[in-house]
C-alpha positions in Angstrom: 20.9 -1.0 9.3 23.9 0.7 7.7 21.8 2.3 4.9 19.5 3.8 7.5 22.4 5.3 9.3 23.9 6.7 6.1 20.5 8.1 5.1 20.2 10.0 8.3 23.6 11.6 7.8 23.4 12.5 4.1 21.8 15.8 3.1 22.5 15.8 -0.6 19.2 15.1 -2.4 20.7 13.0 -5.2 22.6 10.8 -2.8 19.5 10.3 -0.6 17.5 9.2 -3.7 20.2 6.7 -4.6 20.1 5.3 -1.0 16.3 5.1 -1.3 16.8 2.9 -4.4 19.3 0.7 -2.5 16.9 0.3 0.4 14.0 -0.6 -1.8 16.0 -3.2 -3.7 17.4 -4.7 -0.5 13.9 -4.9 0.9 12.7 -6.7 -2.3 15.6 -9.1 -2.2 15.0 -10.0 1.5 11.3 -10.5 0.8 12.1 -12.8 -2.1 14.6 -14.8 0.0 12.1 -15.1 2.9 9.3 -16.2 0.5 11.5 -18.8 -1.2 12.5 -20.2 2.2 8.9 -20.4 3.2 8.0 -22.2 0.0 10.8 -24.7 0.6 9.4 -25.3 4.1 5.8 -25.7 2.8 6.8 -28.1 0.0 9.1 -30.0 2.4 6.2 -30.2 4.9 8.5 -28.6 7.5 6.5 -25.5 8.2 6.2 -25.4 12.0 3.7 -23.4 14.0 4.2 -22.1 17.5 0.6 -21.8 18.6 -0.7 -19.8 21.5 -4.0 -18.4 22.5 -4.2 -14.8 21.4 -6.8 -12.0 20.8 -7.3 -11.7 17.1 -8.7 -8.2 17.4 -5.7 -6.9 19.4 -3.2 -8.5 17.0 -4.8 -7.0 14.0 -5.2 -3.5 15.6 -1.5 -3.6 16.6 -0.5 -4.4 13.0 -2.7 -1.8 11.4 -1.5 1.0 13.8 2.0 0.6 12.2 0.5 1.4 8.8 -1.3 4.6 9.7 -1.9 6.5 6.5 0.1 5.5 3.5 0.7 7.3 0.2 -0.3 5.2 -2.7 -0.1 6.7 -6.2 0.3 10.2 -4.6 -2.9 9.8 -2.6 -3.3 9.3 1.1 -4.8 6.0 1.9 -6.5 5.3 5.2 -6.9 1.8 6.7 -10.2 1.5 8.5 -11.1 -1.4 10.6 -14.3 -2.7 12.2 -14.3 -5.3 15.0 -17.8 -6.7 15.2 -17.1 -8.4 18.5 -14.7 -6.1 20.4 -11.9 -7.6 22.4 -13.2 -11.2 22.6 -12.2 -13.2 19.5 -9.6 -15.7 20.8 -7.8 -18.0 18.4 -5.0 -20.5 18.9 -2.4 -19.4 16.4 1.2 -18.7 15.6 1.5 -15.0 16.2 4.3 -14.3 13.8 2.8 -16.3 11.0 -0.6 -14.7 11.4 1.1 -11.3 11.5 2.7 -12.3 8.2 -0.7 -13.1 6.6 -2.3 -9.9 7.7 0.5 -7.8 6.5 0.6 -9.6 3.1 -3.1 -9.0 2.6 -3.0 -5.3 3.6 0.2 -4.7 1.5 -1.7 -6.4 -1.4 -4.7 -4.1 -0.9 -2.5 -1.0 -0.8 -0.8 -2.1 -4.0 -4.1 -2.1 -5.9 -5.9 0.7 -4.2 -7.1 3.5 -6.6 -8.6 6.9 -6.1 -12.0 5.8 -5.1 -14.3 6.0 -2.0 -11.9 8.4 -0.2 -9.0 5.9 -0.6 -10.0 3.6 2.3 -9.0 0.0 2.8 -11.5 -1.8 5.0 -10.4 -4.6 7.5 -13.4 -6.3 9.2 -13.2 -9.0 11.9 -16.4 -11.0 12.5 -17.6 -14.4 13.7 -19.6 -17.0 11.8 -20.8 -20.6 12.2 -19.0 -23.3 10.1 -21.6 -24.8 7.8 -20.5 -28.4 8.1 -19.6 -28.8 11.8 -21.4 -25.8 13.3 -18.2 -24.6 15.0 -17.5 -20.9 15.5 -15.0 -19.4 13.2 -13.3 -16.0 13.2 -13.5 -14.4 9.7 -11.2 -11.6 8.6 -12.0 -9.5 5.5 -9.6 -7.1 3.8 -11.3 -5.0 1.1 -9.4 -2.7 -1.4 -10.8 -0.1 -3.8 -8.9 -1.2 -6.9 -10.1 -2.6 -10.2 -10.8 -6.0 -8.9 -9.4 -9.4 -9.9 -9.5 -10.5 -13.5 -11.4 -13.6 -14.5 -8.2 -15.1 -15.8 -6.3 -14.6 -12.5 -9.0 -15.3 -9.9 -9.1 -19.2 -10.2 -5.3 -19.5 -9.7 -4.8 -16.6 -7.4 -3.4 -18.7 -4.5 -1.1 -20.7 -6.7 2.7 -20.2 -6.9 4.0 -17.4 -9.2 0.5 -16.0 -10.0 0.5 -12.2 -10.4 -1.5 -9.7 -12.3 -0.2 -7.9 -15.3 0.4 -4.7 -13.3 2.1 -6.4 -10.3 5.8 -6.3 -9.5 5.5 -9.0 -6.8 7.0 -12.4 -6.7 3.7 -14.3 -7.0 4.5 -16.3 -3.8 2.8 -14.2 -1.0 -0.8 -15.5 -1.4 0.4 -19.1 -1.9 2.3 -18.8 1.4 -0.7 -17.2 3.1 -3.0 -20.0 1.9 -0.7 -22.6 3.4 -0.3 -20.8 6.7 -4.1 -20.4 7.1 -4.7 -24.0 6.1 -2.1 -25.2 8.7 -4.2 -23.4 11.3 -7.3 -25.3 10.2 -8.8 -22.3 8.4 -9.7 -21.3 4.8 -8.7 -18.3 2.6 -10.3 -17.0 -0.6 -10.9 -13.9 -2.6 -13.7 -12.4 -4.6 -14.6 -9.2 -6.4 -16.9 -6.9 -4.4 -20.4 -7.5 -5.8 -21.6 -4.1 -4.4 -18.9 -1.8 -5.6 -15.3 -1.6 -6.8 -12.3 -3.6 -5.7 -11.5 -7.1 -4.3 -12.2 -8.7 -1.0 -9.8 -11.2 0.6 -11.1 -13.3 3.4 -9.7 -15.9 5.8 -11.2 -17.9 8.7 -9.7 -19.4 11.8 -11.3 -21.7 14.4 -12.4 -19.9 17.6 -10.4 -21.2 20.6 -12.4 -22.4 23.7 
């Protein structure tokens, strides 16, 4: 990227700050463009999945390693993950699309994380039996330590253009995530943590055999 090259060569503090603004705005514009393209595919029923068998634990751990510790509201935030069944949760999924869902949920959690409980975001991977058909499902939970989801927003959280009052997002990310997960035969939902502070986002995927 040309802005990255320029940033590495410029030493003036004010110029570097201006380039940071340009980079952030360019990133927002790309994200908006990508989201609008995905919405067009979803509504035109042309969202295509390139499925392969993959280890869900390995995919998630690779994604989370890229995050490391992030600074949120001038506080260091750690992303902690717990794999209940190490190295053996195999799903048939589109790697890139699943990566997109995980990143969206983690980015969302980072956005709403506050100074609480040592600033940790929890990502948990588990298995459960589907109630109706009794088939095994992988279930991924992403828990933040924010103020939770308001009663007004919660029922329409996965609809288009739904954002909280404090969000600067497009309101498309969770709508896209819902459609990606449903296209995989899974479910996605959110709830406020009944035992503490924050929200929990969960999605399921069928276990591959």
